[in-house]
N, CA, C and O atoms as a Maestro MAE file, in Angstrom:
{
 s_m_m2io_version
 :::
 2.0.0
}

f_m_ct {
 s_m_title
 :::
 protein
 m_atom[328] {
  # First column is atom index #
  i_m_mmod_type
  r_m_x_coord
  r_m_y_coord
  r_m_z_coord
  i_m_residue_number
  s_m_chain_name
  s_m_pdb_residue_name
  s_m_pdb_atom_name
  i_m_atomic_number
  :::
  1 25 0.861 -1.140 0.050 1 A "MET " " N  " 7
  2 3 -0.100 -0.067 0.035 1 A "MET " " CA " 6
  3 2 0.829 1.268 0.056 1 A "MET " " C  " 6
  4 15 1.867 1.293 0.717 1 A "MET " " O  " 8
  5 25 0.429 2.260 -0.636 2 A "ARG " " N  " 7
  6 3 1.391 3.265 -0.962 2 A "ARG " " CA " 6
  7 2 0.537 4.456 -0.271 2 A "ARG " " C  " 6
  8 15 -0.619 4.652 -0.647 2 A "ARG " " O  " 8
  9 25 1.073 5.177 0.655 3 A "THR " " N  " 7
  10 3 0.331 6.530 1.249 3 A "THR " " CA " 6
  11 2 1.311 7.438 1.626 3 A "THR " " C  " 6
  12 15 2.488 7.091 1.732 3 A "THR " " O  " 8
  13 25 0.859 8.780 1.875 4 A "THR " " N  " 7
  14 3 1.869 9.856 2.392 4 A "THR " " CA " 6
  15 2 1.598 10.005 3.815 4 A "THR " " C  " 6
  16 15 0.422 9.995 4.180 4 A "THR " " O  " 8
  17 25 2.641 10.158 4.764 5 A "LEU " " N  " 7
  18 3 2.675 10.596 6.004 5 A "LEU " " CA " 6
  19 2 3.290 11.813 6.267 5 A "LEU " " C  " 6
  20 15 4.341 12.149 5.722 5 A "LEU " " O  " 8
  21 25 2.614 12.577 7.177 6 A "THR " " N  " 7
  22 3 3.299 13.886 7.568 6 A "THR " " CA " 6
  23 2 3.866 13.490 8.919 6 A "THR " " C  " 6
  24 15 3.110 13.120 9.818 6 A "THR " " O  " 8
  25 25 5.181 13.559 9.082 7 A "ILE " " N  " 7
  26 3 5.889 13.191 10.351 7 A "ILE " " CA " 6
  27 2 6.466 14.338 10.936 7 A "ILE " " C  " 6
  28 15 7.073 15.169 10.261 7 A "ILE " " O  " 8
  29 25 6.279 14.443 12.386 8 A "ASP " " N  " 7
  30 3 6.956 15.647 12.967 8 A "ASP " " CA " 6
  31 2 8.446 15.626 12.774 8 A "ASP " " C  " 6
  32 15 9.040 14.589 12.479 8 A "ASP " " O  " 8
  33 25 9.092 16.875 12.958 9 A "ASP " " N  " 7
  34 3 10.471 16.779 12.913 9 A "ASP " " CA " 6
  35 2 11.282 15.993 13.898 9 A "ASP " " C  " 6
  36 15 12.313 15.432 13.528 9 A "ASP " " O  " 8
  37 25 10.842 15.926 15.192 10 A "ASP " " N  " 7
  38 3 11.396 15.145 16.136 10 A "ASP " " CA " 6
  39 2 11.427 13.576 15.937 10 A "ASP " " C  " 6
  40 15 12.379 12.829 16.162 10 A "ASP " " O  " 8
  41 25 10.207 13.253 15.477 11 A "VAL " " N  " 7
  42 3 10.126 11.840 15.105 11 A "VAL " " CA " 6
  43 2 10.911 11.345 13.858 11 A "VAL " " C  " 6
  44 15 11.344 10.196 13.764 11 A "VAL " " O  " 8
  45 25 11.053 12.257 12.957 12 A "ALA " " N  " 7
  46 3 11.957 12.177 11.675 12 A "ALA " " CA " 6
  47 2 13.354 11.925 12.031 12 A "ALA " " C  " 6
  48 15 14.062 11.045 11.541 12 A "ALA " " O  " 8
  49 25 13.696 12.792 12.944 13 A "ALA " " N  " 7
  50 3 15.122 12.735 13.334 13 A "ALA " " CA " 6
  51 2 15.485 11.408 14.000 13 A "ALA " " C  " 6
  52 15 16.572 10.902 13.721 13 A "ALA " " O  " 8
  53 25 14.602 10.767 14.917 14 A "ILE " " N  " 7
  54 3 14.816 9.566 15.635 14 A "ILE " " CA " 6
  55 2 14.741 8.509 14.530 14 A "ILE " " C  " 6
  56 15 15.509 7.549 14.592 14 A "ILE " " O  " 8
  57 25 13.765 8.635 13.404 15 A "LEU " " N  " 7
  58 3 13.772 7.642 12.498 15 A "LEU " " CA " 6
  59 2 15.072 7.588 11.745 15 A "LEU " " C  " 6
  60 15 15.571 6.506 11.435 15 A "LEU " " O  " 8
  61 25 15.558 8.599 11.483 16 A "LYS " " N  " 7
  62 3 16.736 8.736 10.488 16 A "LYS " " CA " 6
  63 2 17.984 8.191 11.458 16 A "LYS " " C  " 6
  64 15 18.888 7.546 10.927 16 A "LYS " " O  " 8
  65 25 18.008 8.439 12.750 17 A "ARG " " N  " 7
  66 3 19.027 7.936 13.666 17 A "ARG " " CA " 6
  67 2 19.060 6.156 13.539 17 A "ARG " " C  " 6
  68 15 20.005 5.402 13.307 17 A "ARG " " O  " 8
  69 25 17.679 5.889 13.786 18 A "VAL " " N  " 7
  70 3 17.744 4.312 13.849 18 A "VAL " " CA " 6
  71 2 17.980 3.588 12.480 18 A "VAL " " C  " 6
  72 15 18.388 2.432 12.366 18 A "VAL " " O  " 8
  73 25 17.639 4.508 11.381 19 A "CYS " " N  " 7
  74 3 17.958 3.908 10.074 19 A "CYS " " CA " 6
  75 2 19.535 3.833 9.824 19 A "CYS " " C  " 6
  76 15 20.050 2.915 9.187 19 A "CYS " " O  " 8
  77 25 20.156 4.754 10.315 20 A "ARG " " N  " 7
  78 3 21.713 4.845 10.347 20 A "ARG " " CA " 6
  79 2 22.283 3.672 11.103 20 A "ARG " " C  " 6
  80 15 23.192 2.991 10.628 20 A "ARG " " O  " 8
  81 25 21.700 3.420 12.377 21 A "SER " " N  " 7
  82 3 22.281 2.663 13.258 21 A "SER " " CA " 6
  83 2 21.906 1.116 12.987 21 A "SER " " C  " 6
  84 15 22.609 0.177 13.359 21 A "SER " " O  " 8
  85 25 20.931 1.021 12.421 22 A "ARG " " N  " 7
  86 3 20.683 -0.561 11.946 22 A "ARG " " CA " 6
  87 2 20.795 -0.732 10.496 22 A "ARG " " C  " 6
  88 15 20.383 -1.744 9.928 22 A "ARG " " O  " 8
  89 25 21.308 0.174 9.941 23 A "GLU " " N  " 7
  90 3 21.527 0.226 8.285 23 A "GLU " " CA " 6
  91 2 20.369 -0.578 7.708 23 A "GLU " " C  " 6
  92 15 20.528 -1.658 7.138 23 A "GLU " " O  " 8
  93 25 19.129 0.049 7.902 24 A "ALA " " N  " 7
  94 3 17.952 -0.506 7.272 24 A "ALA " " CA " 6
  95 2 17.316 0.613 6.586 24 A "ALA " " C  " 6
  96 15 17.611 1.732 7.008 24 A "ALA " " O  " 8
  97 25 16.438 0.521 5.534 25 A "SER " " N  " 7
  98 3 15.632 1.396 4.865 25 A "SER " " CA " 6
  99 2 14.726 2.021 5.848 25 A "SER " " C  " 6
  100 15 14.383 1.518 6.919 25 A "SER " " O  " 8
  101 25 14.314 3.366 5.294 26 A "PHE " " N  " 7
  102 3 13.350 4.203 5.904 26 A "PHE " " CA " 6
  103 2 11.992 3.351 6.099 26 A "PHE " " C  " 6
  104 15 11.345 3.249 7.141 26 A "PHE " " O  " 8
  105 25 11.711 2.752 4.819 27 A "LYS " " N  " 7
  106 3 10.546 1.908 4.734 27 A "LYS " " CA " 6
  107 2 10.504 0.738 5.791 27 A "LYS " " C  " 6
  108 15 9.503 0.559 6.485 27 A "LYS " " O  " 8
  109 25 11.420 0.097 5.869 28 A "ALA " " N  " 7
  110 3 11.554 -1.024 6.889 28 A "ALA " " CA " 6
  111 2 11.465 -0.475 8.273 28 A "ALA " " C  " 6
  112 15 10.683 -1.089 8.998 28 A "ALA " " O  " 8
  113 25 12.108 0.575 8.826 29 A "ILE " " N  " 7
  114 3 12.004 1.289 10.017 29 A "ILE " " CA " 6
  115 2 10.619 1.663 10.323 29 A "ILE " " C  " 6
  116 15 10.151 1.424 11.436 29 A "ILE " " O  " 8
  117 25 9.854 2.303 9.291 30 A "ILE " " N  " 7
  118 3 8.606 2.824 9.780 30 A "ILE " " CA " 6
  119 2 7.668 1.637 9.755 30 A "ILE " " C  " 6
  120 15 6.747 1.676 10.571 30 A "ILE " " O  " 8
  121 25 7.746 0.611 8.971 31 A "ASN " " N  " 7
  122 3 6.873 -0.624 9.034 31 A "ASN " " CA " 6
  123 2 7.108 -1.294 10.513 31 A "ASN " " C  " 6
  124 15 6.187 -1.741 11.197 31 A "ASN " " O  " 8
  125 25 8.454 -1.290 10.888 32 A "GLU " " N  " 7
  126 3 8.741 -1.973 12.118 32 A "GLU " " CA " 6
  127 2 7.943 -1.248 13.365 32 A "GLU " " C  " 6
  128 15 7.265 -1.804 14.229 32 A "GLU " " O  " 8
  129 25 8.220 0.148 13.208 33 A "ALA " " N  " 7
  130 3 7.795 1.037 14.223 33 A "ALA " " CA " 6
  131 2 6.169 0.988 14.271 33 A "ALA " " C  " 6
  132 15 5.562 1.000 15.342 33 A "ALA " " O  " 8
  133 25 5.581 0.938 13.119 34 A "LEU " " N  " 7
  134 3 4.038 0.880 13.253 34 A "LEU " " CA " 6
  135 2 3.491 -0.433 13.666 34 A "LEU " " C  " 6
  136 15 2.430 -0.477 14.290 34 A "LEU " " O  " 8
  137 25 4.228 -1.637 13.320 35 A "ARG " " N  " 7
  138 3 3.682 -2.871 13.695 35 A "ARG " " CA " 6
  139 2 4.050 -2.956 15.339 35 A "ARG " " C  " 6
  140 15 3.207 -3.520 16.036 35 A "ARG " " O  " 8
  141 25 5.085 -2.506 15.907 36 A "SER " " N  " 7
  142 3 5.345 -2.564 17.234 36 A "SER " " CA " 6
  143 2 4.288 -1.504 18.089 36 A "SER " " C  " 6
  144 15 3.776 -1.857 19.151 36 A "SER " " O  " 8
  145 25 4.069 -0.325 17.549 37 A "GLY " " N  " 7
  146 3 3.368 0.515 18.199 37 A "GLY " " CA " 6
  147 2 2.017 0.178 18.347 37 A "GLY " " C  " 6
  148 15 1.411 0.327 19.408 37 A "GLY " " O  " 8
  149 25 1.383 -0.399 17.028 38 A "LEU " " N  " 7
  150 3 0.063 -0.846 16.988 38 A "LEU " " CA " 6
  151 2 -0.256 -1.955 17.861 38 A "LEU " " C  " 6
  152 15 -1.245 -1.969 18.593 38 A "LEU " " O  " 8
  153 25 0.742 -3.040 17.758 39 A "LYS " " N  " 7
  154 3 0.626 -4.264 18.721 39 A "LYS " " CA " 6
  155 2 0.478 -3.666 20.252 39 A "LYS " " C  " 6
  156 15 -0.390 -4.074 21.024 39 A "LYS " " O  " 8
  157 25 1.290 -2.805 20.538 40 A "GLU " " N  " 7
  158 3 1.076 -2.388 22.025 40 A "GLU " " CA " 6
  159 2 -0.171 -1.717 22.228 40 A "GLU " " C  " 6
  160 15 -0.815 -1.917 23.257 40 A "GLU " " O  " 8
  161 25 -0.595 -0.880 21.269 41 A "MET " " N  " 7
  162 3 -1.684 -0.064 21.463 41 A "MET " " CA " 6
  163 2 -3.109 -1.225 21.556 41 A "MET " " C  " 6
  164 15 -4.074 -0.903 22.249 41 A "MET " " O  " 8
  165 25 -3.103 -2.385 20.893 42 A "ILE " " N  " 7
  166 3 -4.192 -3.167 21.012 42 A "ILE " " CA " 6
  167 2 -4.105 -4.221 22.153 42 A "ILE " " C  " 6
  168 15 -5.121 -4.829 22.491 42 A "ILE " " O  " 8
  169 25 -3.025 -4.423 22.692 43 A "THR " " N  " 7
  170 3 -2.812 -5.267 23.804 43 A "THR " " CA " 6
  171 2 -3.188 -4.672 25.073 43 A "THR " " C  " 6
  172 15 -2.678 -3.600 25.400 43 A "THR " " O  " 8
  173 25 -4.074 -5.291 25.863 44 A "PRO " " N  " 7
  174 3 -4.494 -4.902 27.035 44 A "PRO " " CA " 6
  175 2 -3.451 -4.635 28.047 44 A "PRO " " C  " 6
  176 15 -2.433 -5.324 28.128 44 A "PRO " " O  " 8
  177 25 -3.734 -3.534 28.894 45 A "SER " " N  " 7
  178 3 -2.433 -3.317 29.628 45 A "SER " " CA " 6
  179 2 -2.740 -4.184 30.940 45 A "SER " " C  " 6
  180 15 -3.864 -4.574 31.256 45 A "SER " " O  " 8
  181 25 -1.524 -4.428 31.672 46 A "GLN " " N  " 7
  182 3 -1.676 -5.244 33.119 46 A "GLN " " CA " 6
  183 2 -2.095 -4.430 33.884 46 A "GLN " " C  " 6
  184 15 -1.665 -3.277 33.840 46 A "GLN " " O  " 8
  185 25 -3.064 -4.820 34.805 47 A "PRO " " N  " 7
  186 3 -3.635 -4.137 35.917 47 A "PRO " " CA " 6
  187 2 -2.517 -3.700 36.880 47 A "PRO " " C  " 6
  188 15 -1.537 -4.433 37.016 47 A "PRO " " O  " 8
  189 25 -2.619 -2.500 37.577 48 A "ASP " " N  " 7
  190 3 -1.569 -2.192 38.517 48 A "ASP " " CA " 6
  191 2 -1.622 -3.188 39.679 48 A "ASP " " C  " 6
  192 15 -2.533 -4.015 39.722 48 A "ASP " " O  " 8
  193 25 -0.774 -3.140 40.523 49 A "LYS " " N  " 7
  194 3 -0.752 -4.043 41.901 49 A "LYS " " CA " 6
  195 2 -1.517 -2.991 42.835 49 A "LYS " " C  " 6
  196 15 -1.323 -1.778 42.750 49 A "LYS " " O  " 8
  197 25 -2.380 -3.567 43.706 50 A "ASN " " N  " 7
  198 3 -2.945 -2.947 44.714 50 A "ASN " " CA " 6
  199 2 -1.914 -2.244 45.662 50 A "ASN " " C  " 6
  200 15 -0.958 -2.918 46.046 50 A "ASN " " O  " 8
  201 25 -2.030 -0.990 46.054 51 A "TYR " " N  " 7
  202 3 -1.029 -0.412 46.731 51 A "TYR " " CA " 6
  203 2 -1.662 -0.461 48.306 51 A "TYR " " C  " 6
  204 15 -2.786 -0.019 48.546 51 A "TYR " " O  " 8
  205 25 -0.872 -1.000 49.244 52 A "GLN " " N  " 7
  206 3 -1.520 -0.902 50.572 52 A "GLN " " CA " 6
  207 2 -0.618 -0.157 51.722 52 A "GLN " " C  " 6
  208 15 0.596 -0.271 51.889 52 A "GLN " " O  " 8
  209 25 -1.428 0.532 52.369 53 A "THR " " N  " 7
  210 3 -0.757 1.412 53.364 53 A "THR " " CA " 6
  211 2 -0.869 0.782 54.697 53 A "THR " " C  " 6
  212 15 -1.962 0.348 55.063 53 A "THR " " O  " 8
  213 25 0.273 0.691 55.518 54 A "ARG " " N  " 7
  214 3 0.139 0.209 56.775 54 A "ARG " " CA " 6
  215 2 -0.597 1.105 57.730 54 A "ARG " " C  " 6
  216 15 -0.540 2.333 57.670 54 A "ARG " " O  " 8
  217 25 -1.343 0.373 58.682 55 A "SER " " N  " 7
  218 3 -2.075 1.372 59.545 55 A "SER " " CA " 6
  219 2 -1.173 1.585 60.743 55 A "SER " " C  " 6
  220 15 -0.426 0.726 61.212 55 A "SER " " O  " 8
  221 25 -1.334 2.913 61.219 56 A "VAL " " N  " 7
  222 3 -0.512 3.391 62.364 56 A "VAL " " CA " 6
  223 2 -1.566 3.788 63.411 56 A "VAL " " C  " 6
  224 15 -2.602 4.399 63.147 56 A "VAL " " O  " 8
  225 25 -1.137 3.322 64.777 57 A "SER " " N  " 7
  226 3 -1.850 4.027 65.968 57 A "SER " " CA " 6
  227 2 -1.393 5.288 66.152 57 A "SER " " C  " 6
  228 15 -0.178 5.467 66.235 57 A "SER " " O  " 8
  229 25 -2.337 6.414 66.250 58 A "LEU " " N  " 7
  230 3 -2.016 7.669 66.596 58 A "LEU " " CA " 6
  231 2 -2.287 8.015 67.908 58 A "LEU " " C  " 6
  232 15 -2.277 9.195 68.256 58 A "LEU " " O  " 8
  233 25 -2.549 7.031 68.739 59 A "GLY " " N  " 7
  234 3 -2.874 7.153 70.109 59 A "GLY " " CA " 6
  235 2 -4.098 7.768 70.375 59 A "GLY " " C  " 6
  236 15 -4.856 7.950 69.422 59 A "GLY " " O  " 8
  237 25 -4.492 8.187 71.694 60 A "ARG " " N  " 7
  238 3 -5.837 8.410 72.110 60 A "ARG " " CA " 6
  239 2 -5.906 9.738 71.803 60 A "ARG " " C  " 6
  240 15 -4.884 10.409 71.668 60 A "ARG " " O  " 8
  241 25 -7.250 10.287 71.652 61 A "CYS " " N  " 7
  242 3 -7.601 11.643 71.256 61 A "CYS " " CA " 6
  243 2 -7.206 12.632 72.265 61 A "CYS " " C  " 6
  244 15 -7.634 12.315 73.375 61 A "CYS " " O  " 8
  245 25 -6.535 13.719 72.253 62 A "LEU " " N  " 7
  246 3 -6.185 14.513 73.161 62 A "LEU " " CA " 6
  247 2 -7.193 15.620 73.643 62 A "LEU " " C  " 6
  248 15 -6.998 16.415 74.562 62 A "LEU " " O  " 8
  249 25 -8.270 15.522 72.872 63 A "ILE " " N  " 7
  250 3 -9.479 16.409 73.396 63 A "ILE " " CA " 6
  251 2 -10.653 15.282 73.916 63 A "ILE " " C  " 6
  252 15 -10.886 14.206 73.366 63 A "ILE " " O  " 8
  253 25 -11.245 15.766 74.982 64 A "GLY " " N  " 7
  254 3 -12.296 14.841 75.679 64 A "GLY " " CA " 6
  255 2 -13.464 14.411 74.652 64 A "GLY " " C  " 6
  256 15 -13.848 13.250 74.505 64 A "GLY " " O  " 8
  257 25 -14.019 15.651 73.897 65 A "SER " " N  " 7
  258 3 -15.165 15.287 72.995 65 A "SER " " CA " 6
  259 2 -15.062 16.163 71.818 65 A "SER " " C  " 6
  260 15 -15.114 17.370 72.054 65 A "SER " " O  " 8
  261 25 -14.934 15.811 70.666 66 A "LEU " " N  " 7
  262 3 -14.986 16.618 69.531 66 A "LEU " " CA " 6
  263 2 -16.287 17.101 69.095 66 A "LEU " " C  " 6
  264 15 -16.414 17.735 68.047 66 A "LEU " " O  " 8
  265 25 -17.307 16.804 69.909 67 A "ASP " " N  " 7
  266 3 -18.823 17.249 69.793 67 A "ASP " " CA " 6
  267 2 -18.965 18.871 70.320 67 A "ASP " " C  " 6
  268 15 -19.751 19.684 69.834 67 A "ASP " " O  " 8
  269 25 -18.068 19.120 71.365 68 A "ASP " " N  " 7
  270 3 -17.971 20.325 71.909 68 A "ASP " " CA " 6
  271 2 -17.064 21.368 71.224 68 A "ASP " " C  " 6
  272 15 -15.904 21.560 71.591 68 A "ASP " " O  " 8
  273 25 -17.615 21.989 70.273 69 A "ILE " " N  " 7
  274 3 -16.732 22.845 69.603 69 A "ILE " " CA " 6
  275 2 -15.976 23.962 70.275 69 A "ILE " " C  " 6
  276 15 -14.833 24.288 69.955 69 A "ILE " " O  " 8
  277 25 -16.721 24.553 71.274 70 A "SER " " N  " 7
  278 3 -16.071 25.737 72.061 70 A "SER " " CA " 6
  279 2 -14.974 25.131 72.901 70 A "SER " " C  " 6
  280 15 -14.006 25.864 73.103 70 A "SER " " O  " 8
  281 25 -14.958 23.997 73.392 71 A "GLU " " N  " 7
  282 3 -13.936 23.317 74.033 71 A "GLU " " CA " 6
  283 2 -12.564 22.990 72.994 71 A "GLU " " C  " 6
  284 15 -11.389 23.179 73.308 71 A "GLU " " O  " 8
  285 25 -13.007 22.514 71.834 72 A "VAL " " N  " 7
  286 3 -12.019 22.288 70.797 72 A "VAL " " CA " 6
  287 2 -11.084 23.527 70.519 72 A "VAL " " C  " 6
  288 15 -9.854 23.491 70.566 72 A "VAL " " O  " 8
  289 25 -11.877 24.656 70.213 73 A "LEU " " N  " 7
  290 3 -11.338 25.954 69.775 73 A "LEU " " CA " 6
  291 2 -10.613 26.666 71.020 73 A "LEU " " C  " 6
  292 15 -9.647 27.413 70.863 73 A "LEU " " O  " 8
  293 25 -11.120 26.391 72.159 74 A "SER " " N  " 7
  294 3 -10.325 26.955 73.319 74 A "SER " " CA " 6
  295 2 -8.982 26.250 73.497 74 A "SER " " C  " 6
  296 15 -7.936 26.806 73.832 74 A "SER " " O  " 8
  297 25 -9.171 24.781 73.193 75 A "LEU " " N  " 7
  298 3 -7.660 24.188 73.505 75 A "LEU " " CA " 6
  299 2 -6.740 24.506 72.357 75 A "LEU " " C  " 6
  300 15 -5.547 24.682 72.608 75 A "LEU " " O  " 8
  301 25 -7.185 24.596 71.110 76 A "THR " " N  " 7
  302 3 -6.345 24.822 69.900 76 A "THR " " CA " 6
  303 2 -5.998 26.198 69.932 76 A "THR " " C  " 6
  304 15 -4.789 26.430 69.912 76 A "THR " " O  " 8
  305 25 -6.702 27.076 69.975 77 A "GLU " " N  " 7
  306 3 -6.352 28.572 69.635 77 A "GLU " " CA " 6
  307 2 -6.235 29.282 71.103 77 A "GLU " " C  " 6
  308 15 -5.606 30.336 71.202 77 A "GLU " " O  " 8
  309 25 -6.742 28.790 72.031 78 A "GLY " " N  " 7
  310 3 -6.644 29.534 73.343 78 A "GLY " " CA " 6
  311 2 -7.884 30.267 73.684 78 A "GLY " " C  " 6
  312 15 -8.841 30.210 72.912 78 A "GLY " " O  " 8
  313 25 -7.941 30.948 74.780 79 A "GLU " " N  " 7
  314 3 -9.421 31.378 75.052 79 A "GLU " " CA " 6
  315 2 -9.690 32.570 74.238 79 A "GLU " " C  " 6
  316 15 -10.719 33.194 74.498 79 A "GLU " " O  " 8
  317 25 -8.824 33.039 73.168 80 A "GLU " " N  " 7
  318 3 -9.137 34.415 72.581 80 A "GLU " " CA " 6
  319 2 -9.955 34.025 71.373 80 A "GLU " " C  " 6
  320 15 -10.203 34.896 70.539 80 A "GLU " " O  " 8
  321 25 -10.404 32.765 71.203 81 A "PHE " " N  " 7
  322 3 -11.262 32.336 69.888 81 A "PHE " " CA " 6
  323 2 -12.541 33.215 69.942 81 A "PHE " " C  " 6
  324 15 -12.987 33.574 68.852 81 A "PHE " " O  " 8
  325 25 -13.132 33.571 70.964 82 A "LYS " " N  " 7
  326 3 -14.303 34.137 71.068 82 A "LYS " " CA " 6
  327 2 -14.422 35.464 70.344 82 A "LYS " " C  " 6
  328 15 -15.482 36.090 70.372 82 A "LYS " " O  " 8
  :::
 }
 m_bond[327] {
  # First column is bond index #
  i_m_from
  i_m_to
  i_m_order
  :::
  1 1 2 1
  2 2 3 1
  3 3 4 2
  4 3 5 1
  5 5 6 1
  6 6 7 1
  7 7 8 2
  8 7 9 1
  9 9 10 1
  10 10 11 1
  11 11 12 2
  12 11 13 1
  13 13 14 1
  14 14 15 1
  15 15 16 2
  16 15 17 1
  17 17 18 1
  18 18 19 1
  19 19 20 2
  20 19 21 1
  21 21 22 1
  22 22 23 1
  23 23 24 2
  24 23 25 1
  25 25 26 1
  26 26 27 1
  27 27 28 2
  28 27 29 1
  29 29 30 1
  30 30 31 1
  31 31 32 2
  32 31 33 1
  33 33 34 1
  34 34 35 1
  35 35 36 2
  36 35 37 1
  37 37 38 1
  38 38 39 1
  39 39 40 2
  40 39 41 1
  41 41 42 1
  42 42 43 1
  43 43 44 2
  44 43 45 1
  45 45 46 1
  46 46 47 1
  47 47 48 2
  48 47 49 1
  49 49 50 1
  50 50 51 1
  51 51 52 2
  52 51 53 1
  53 53 54 1
  54 54 55 1
  55 55 56 2
  56 55 57 1
  57 57 58 1
  58 58 59 1
  59 59 60 2
  60 59 61 1
  61 61 62 1
  62 62 63 1
  63 63 64 2
  64 63 65 1
  65 65 66 1
  66 66 67 1
  67 67 68 2
  68 67 69 1
  69 69 70 1
  70 70 71 1
  71 71 72 2
  72 71 73 1
  73 73 74 1
  74 74 75 1
  75 75 76 2
  76 75 77 1
  77 77 78 1
  78 78 79 1
  79 79 80 2
  80 79 81 1
  81 81 82 1
  82 82 83 1
  83 83 84 2
  84 83 85 1
  85 85 86 1
  86 86 87 1
  87 87 88 2
  88 87 89 1
  89 89 90 1
  90 90 91 1
  91 91 92 2
  92 91 93 1
  93 93 94 1
  94 94 95 1
  95 95 96 2
  96 95 97 1
  97 97 98 1
  98 98 99 1
  99 99 100 2
  100 99 101 1
  101 101 102 1
  102 102 103 1
  103 103 104 2
  104 103 105 1
  105 105 106 1
  106 106 107 1
  107 107 108 2
  108 107 109 1
  109 109 110 1
  110 110 111 1
  111 111 112 2
  112 111 113 1
  113 113 114 1
  114 114 115 1
  115 115 116 2
  116 115 117 1
  117 117 118 1
  118 118 119 1
  119 119 120 2
  120 119 121 1
  121 121 122 1
  122 122 123 1
  123 123 124 2
  124 123 125 1
  125 125 126 1
  126 126 127 1
  127 127 128 2
  128 127 129 1
  129 129 130 1
  130 130 131 1
  131 131 132 2
  132 131 133 1
  133 133 134 1
  134 134 135 1
  135 135 136 2
  136 135 137 1
  137 137 138 1
  138 138 139 1
  139 139 140 2
  140 139 141 1
  141 141 142 1
  142 142 143 1
  143 143 144 2
  144 143 145 1
  145 145 146 1
  146 146 147 1
  147 147 148 2
  148 147 149 1
  149 149 150 1
  150 150 151 1
  151 151 152 2
  152 151 153 1
  153 153 154 1
  154 154 155 1
  155 155 156 2
  156 155 157 1
  157 157 158 1
  158 158 159 1
  159 159 160 2
  160 159 161 1
  161 161 162 1
  162 162 163 1
  163 163 164 2
  164 163 165 1
  165 165 166 1
  166 166 167 1
  167 167 168 2
  168 167 169 1
  169 169 170 1
  170 170 171 1
  171 171 172 2
  172 171 173 1
  173 173 174 1
  174 174 175 1
  175 175 176 2
  176 175 177 1
  177 177 178 1
  178 178 179 1
  179 179 180 2
  180 179 181 1
  181 181 182 1
  182 182 183 1
  183 183 184 2
  184 183 185 1
  185 185 186 1
  186 186 187 1
  187 187 188 2
  188 187 189 1
  189 189 190 1
  190 190 191 1
  191 191 192 2
  192 191 193 1
  193 193 194 1
  194 194 195 1
  195 195 196 2
  196 195 197 1
  197 197 198 1
  198 198 199 1
  199 199 200 2
  200 199 201 1
  201 201 202 1
  202 202 203 1
  203 203 204 2
  204 203 205 1
  205 205 206 1
  206 206 207 1
  207 207 208 2
  208 207 209 1
  209 209 210 1
  210 210 211 1
  211 211 212 2
  212 211 213 1
  213 213 214 1
  214 214 215 1
  215 215 216 2
  216 215 217 1
  217 217 218 1
  218 218 219 1
  219 219 220 2
  220 219 221 1
  221 221 222 1
  222 222 223 1
  223 223 224 2
  224 223 225 1
  225 225 226 1
  226 226 227 1
  227 227 228 2
  228 227 229 1
  229 229 230 1
  230 230 231 1
  231 231 232 2
  232 231 233 1
  233 233 234 1
  234 234 235 1
  235 235 236 2
  236 235 237 1
  237 237 238 1
  238 238 239 1
  239 239 240 2
  240 239 241 1
  241 241 242 1
  242 242 243 1
  243 243 244 2
  244 243 245 1
  245 245 246 1
  246 246 247 1
  247 247 248 2
  248 247 249 1
  249 249 250 1
  250 250 251 1
  251 251 252 2
  252 251 253 1
  253 253 254 1
  254 254 255 1
  255 255 256 2
  256 255 257 1
  257 257 258 1
  258 258 259 1
  259 259 260 2
  260 259 261 1
  261 261 262 1
  262 262 263 1
  263 263 264 2
  264 263 265 1
  265 265 266 1
  266 266 267 1
  267 267 268 2
  268 267 269 1
  269 269 270 1
  270 270 271 1
  271 271 272 2
  272 271 273 1
  273 273 274 1
  274 274 275 1
  275 275 276 2
  276 275 277 1
  277 277 278 1
  278 278 279 1
  279 279 280 2
  280 279 281 1
  281 281 282 1
  282 282 283 1
  283 283 284 2
  284 283 285 1
  285 285 286 1
  286 286 287 1
  287 287 288 2
  288 287 289 1
  289 289 290 1
  290 290 291 1
  291 291 292 2
  292 291 293 1
  293 293 294 1
  294 294 295 1
  295 295 296 2
  296 295 297 1
  297 297 298 1
  298 298 299 1
  299 299 300 2
  300 299 301 1
  301 301 302 1
  302 302 303 1
  303 303 304 2
  304 303 305 1
  305 305 306 1
  306 306 307 1
  307 307 308 2
  308 307 309 1
  309 309 310 1
  310 310 311 1
  311 311 312 2
  312 311 313 1
  313 313 314 1
  314 314 315 1
  315 315 316 2
  316 315 317 1
  317 317 318 1
  318 318 319 1
  319 319 320 2
  320 319 321 1
  321 321 322 1
  322 322 323 1
  323 323 324 2
  324 323 325 1
  325 325 326 1
  326 326 327 1
  327 327 328 2
  :::
 }
}
């Protein structure tokens, strides 16, 4: 099949470098890159491993009851919170 491609400058530079290093034709490198990239695109990705965080004891609550907002504010901000 014959077609026209517009290739970005950075990609063209990489392709030329690969052609020189492998001593292969531009056509062969393009076809190999397309096969490799398309194969990767249609292959389902592997699910990531579940990340687990260890639990840590933070100790007892330093405030008697979090329900009493005025007590919490007075302990954290001092008596000037009012």
